[in-house]
Every structure is written in structure tokens, then in C-alpha cells.
BATORGU-200231 format. One line per 4 residues: number of its first residue (from 0); their letters; for each residue x, y, z of N, C-alpha, C. Coordinates in nm, 2 decimals, m for minus. Atoms other than C-alpha are relative to their C-alpha. Last residue first. Layout:
% residues N
NUM = A = X Y Z X Y Z X Y Z; ...
END
This chain:
% residues 69
68 = NLSS = m0.08 0.12 m0.01 m3.69 13.03 10.43 m0.08 m0.12 0.05; m0.02 0.06 0.13 m3.92 13.30 10.30 0.07 m0.13 0.01; 0.13 0.06 0.03 m4.04 13.40 10.65 0.01 m0.07 m0.13; 0.01 0.13 m0.07 m3.68 13.46 10.75 m0.13 m0.07 m0.03
64 = VATE = m0.09 0.10 0.06 m3.64 13.72 10.47 m0.01 m0.13 0.08; 0.05 0.04 0.13 m3.95 13.91 10.57 0.09 m0.10 m0.06; 0.11 0.09 m0.02 m3.85 13.91 10.94 m0.05 m0.05 m0.14; m0.05 0.12 m0.05 m3.51 14.06 10.86 m0.12 m0.11 0.02
60 = PNYP = m0.06 0.08 0.10 m3.66 14.32 10.63 0.05 m0.14 0.05; m0.12 0.04 m0.05 m3.89 14.46 10.90 0.07 m0.10 m0.10; m0.08 0.10 0.09 m4.17 14.66 10.76 0.13 m0.03 0.07; m0.11 m0.06 0.08 m4.38 14.83 11.03 0.08 m0.11 m0.07
56 = YKKL = m0.09 0.10 0.05 m4.70 14.65 11.11 0.11 0.06 m0.07; 0.02 0.12 m0.08 m4.92 14.88 11.33 0.10 m0.11 m0.04; m0.06 m0.02 m0.13 m4.78 15.19 11.17 m0.01 m0.12 0.09; m0.15 m0.02 0.02 m4.85 15.07 10.81 0.07 0.03 0.14
52 = LEQY = m0.06 0.13 0.02 m5.19 14.94 10.93 0.15 0.01 m0.02; 0.00 0.07 m0.12 m5.28 15.28 11.07 0.06 m0.14 m0.01; m0.12 m0.05 m0.08 m5.18 15.45 10.75 0.01 m0.07 0.14; m0.12 0.05 0.07 m5.43 15.23 10.56 0.13 0.05 0.08
48 = RPLD = m0.04 0.13 m0.06 m5.69 15.30 10.83 0.12 m0.06 m0.08; m0.08 0.00 m0.12 m5.68 15.67 10.74 0.04 m0.14 0.05; 0.09 0.02 m0.12 m5.79 15.62 10.38 0.08 m0.01 0.13; 0.03 m0.13 m0.05 m5.58 15.76 10.09 m0.09 0.00 0.13
44 = RLDD = m0.12 m0.08 m0.04 m5.40 15.43 10.02 m0.04 0.14 0.06; 0.00 m0.01 m0.15 m5.71 15.21 10.02 0.10 0.11 0.04; 0.12 m0.06 m0.05 m5.80 15.23 9.65 0.00 0.03 0.15; 0.00 m0.14 0.03 m5.44 15.16 9.56 m0.12 0.07 0.05
40 = WRRD = 0.04 m0.07 m0.13 m5.45 14.82 9.73 0.00 0.15 m0.02; 0.14 0.04 m0.03 m5.45 14.62 9.40 m0.05 0.07 0.12; 0.10 m0.10 0.05 m5.14 14.81 9.30 m0.14 m0.03 0.03; 0.10 0.06 0.09 m4.91 14.60 9.52 m0.11 0.10 m0.04
36 = LKLS = m0.04 0.01 0.14 m4.62 14.79 9.66 m0.10 m0.05 m0.10; m0.05 m0.12 0.06 m4.73 14.92 10.00 0.03 0.00 m0.15; 0.11 m0.09 m0.01 m4.94 14.62 10.10 0.04 0.14 m0.06; 0.09 0.04 0.10 m4.67 14.39 9.99 m0.12 0.09 m0.01
32 = NVTF = m0.07 m0.04 0.12 m4.43 14.58 10.21 m0.09 m0.04 m0.12; 0.04 m0.14 0.02 m4.68 14.54 10.49 0.07 0.05 m0.12; m0.06 m0.09 m0.10 m4.63 14.17 10.45 m0.05 0.14 m0.03; 0.06 m0.13 0.02 m4.81 13.88 10.28 0.05 0.09 0.11
28 = YTEL = m0.07 m0.07 0.11 m4.56 13.59 10.28 m0.06 0.14 m0.03; m0.02 0.08 0.11 m4.69 13.49 10.62 0.07 0.08 m0.11; m0.14 0.01 0.03 m4.66 13.65 10.96 0.02 m0.10 m0.12; m0.04 0.15 0.01 m5.02 13.58 11.06 0.15 m0.02 m0.03
24 = SLLY = m0.03 0.05 m0.13 m5.09 13.94 11.19 0.05 m0.15 m0.01; m0.14 m0.05 m0.04 m5.06 14.08 10.84 0.04 m0.05 0.14; m0.10 0.06 0.08 m5.35 13.86 10.73 0.14 0.04 0.04; m0.01 0.15 m0.04 m5.58 13.96 11.01 0.12 m0.06 m0.07
20 = DLED = m0.06 0.00 m0.14 m5.51 14.33 10.95 0.02 m0.14 0.05; m0.14 m0.03 0.02 m5.58 14.28 10.58 0.07 0.00 0.13; m0.07 0.12 0.07 m5.91 14.11 10.65 0.15 0.02 m0.01; 0.00 0.11 m0.10 m6.02 14.39 10.89 0.07 m0.12 m0.05
16 = FAAD = m0.10 m0.03 m0.10 m5.91 14.65 10.64 0.01 m0.11 0.11; m0.13 0.03 0.06 m6.12 14.48 10.37 0.12 0.03 0.09; m0.02 0.14 0.00 m6.42 14.47 10.60 0.13 m0.04 m0.07; m0.03 0.04 m0.14 m6.38 14.84 10.67 0.02 m0.15 0.01
12 = YEGC = m0.13 m0.03 m0.04 m6.35 14.91 10.30 0.03 m0.04 0.14; 0.00 0.04 m0.14 m6.67 14.74 10.19 0.14 0.02 0.05; 0.01 m0.13 m0.08 m6.69 14.92 9.85 0.00 m0.02 0.15; 0.14 m0.02 m0.04 m6.78 14.59 9.67 m0.02 0.13 0.08
8 = DIYI = 0.08 m0.01 0.12 m6.45 14.58 9.48 m0.15 0.03 0.03; m0.03 m0.12 0.06 m6.27 14.65 9.81 m0.09 0.02 m0.13; 0.06 m0.10 m0.08 m6.45 14.36 9.98 0.03 0.14 m0.06; 0.14 0.00 0.02 m6.35 14.14 9.70 m0.07 0.10 0.08
4 = QAMV = 0.02 m0.07 0.13 m5.99 14.25 9.73 m0.15 0.00 m0.04; m0.02 m0.14 m0.02 m5.99 14.17 10.10 m0.02 0.07 m0.13; 0.11 m0.06 m0.06 m6.14 13.83 10.03 0.01 0.15 0.02; 0.11 m0.01 0.10 m5.87 13.75 9.78 m0.12 0.06 0.06
0 = M = m0.03 m0.11 0.08 m5.60 13.82 10.04 m0.11 0.02 m0.10
END
């Protein structure tokens, strides 16, 4: 997640999206809901790939709860 933020700070949005896509695929504590709520991703919200990530990884509360146990 830190690398994605560094990429954003450097203006490397494609690399940031690649990193976020990878992180979301791992089924860890970082979920699409984190992507929606965390202010550090604000710079990405107006970009088309942001919407693609939201569609690719729809938020599932049951999965989010089970990953915390």
C-alpha cells in the first residue's frame, strides 16, 4: 500500500493502479471499501481505472468480516 502512495506522489498513476490491483487480489485487510473511504486515494477517484477497480473487486461485507477473523 505504501508503494501505491509513493507512485501517486510521483504522478505514476498507472503504477499505483497496478499496485492497488495486486493488493486487492490478495484478500487481505486492504479491501475495495478501504479504497473508497481512505482519503489518500482521492487523487485517483476521477480516473477511469479507479472505477474499473471498483467494478473488478465489488465490496462484499461477508468476505471483509471473515478476513478479520
